[in-house]
N, C-alpha and C positions, 0 to 999 in steps of 0.2 A: 721667717722660715732658714735662712740661713743659719742663726744662733741654734736651732732645732736639729738641724743636723750636724753643726759641730758638737753639740752635745750628743746626739746618738753615735754619732764617730768616734767622740771621747769615751763613751759607757761600751761600746764593744771593743775597742783596745783597751782597756780596763778587760772588762769580762774575757778575752783570750789570753791575757799575761797571767790572771789568777788562776782560770784552768788550766795555764801550763804550770805555773808554781806550782797547782796540788797533784797534778802529776807527776812531775819530779819529785817533790817530795814523797811521794809514792814512791817510785822507783828507787829514791836515794834509802828508804827506810828499807822495803824489800833487800837491796844489794848489801845493806849493813848488817840485816839478819839472816842472809845466806851466807856471809864471812863472821859468824860467830858473832856479833854485837850483839842479839837479842836480851839476854839481862841488862847490858848497858840502855838500851834502848826503852826497856820495861821501867828501869831504876826513872828515866827521865820521865816518862809517864807519869810515873806514881806522883814523881816532884811537881809537873803540870799539874793534876787534879788536884792535889793540897792547895797548890796556889789559885786555882780557879775558884775553889769552895771560899778560900779566903778571902779573896775580893768581890763573892756576891757576897758573902756577910758583910766586907765593909761597907757596899752597893745597900744592901738594905737597911745598914743601920742605919744610915745617912739618908735615907729616906724617912725612914721611923722617926728621924729629931725632926724633918722638916715636917711630916705630917704631928708633930705634939705642938707645932707654933698653934695659934690661937686663930680661927679664922681657917684654918687651910684643909685640915684634913677629917673626916667623919669617924666616929669610934669603929665603923667597920671595915674601911681601908686601916686602919691602925691594929685591929684584930687581924686582917688578912697578911698584912706586913709581918706580924708576930708570929703567925702559924706559918709564913715561908720561912721564916729565921730557925724557928725549930726546926722542921722539915733539913733544911739547909745543914744544922748542927747534926743532927740525925746521922746522917749520911757521910759526913767527913768525921763523924767521931768529935768532934769539939765541943761538948756540952761545955758551959759555963757555971 
């Protein structure tokens, strides 16, 4: 019972800290925009989008490689992964 209480206490503290971080980041972003740093923040957001798409592509390509192994993945799973890769490439504009 004490382990459960310790776990719940830890998760509560973690949740409170994460919530405080999100609100702090939002406040900081609004403050910077009010001071005229909007274009710089937009540039950072664009960079973050590109890096997120690249990370998603690398993860899906690694998953596709795993599903190419014998006895691991089905053809339907590989086709689904291929469709997801194509969709992300279309969104990010990085056709191969």
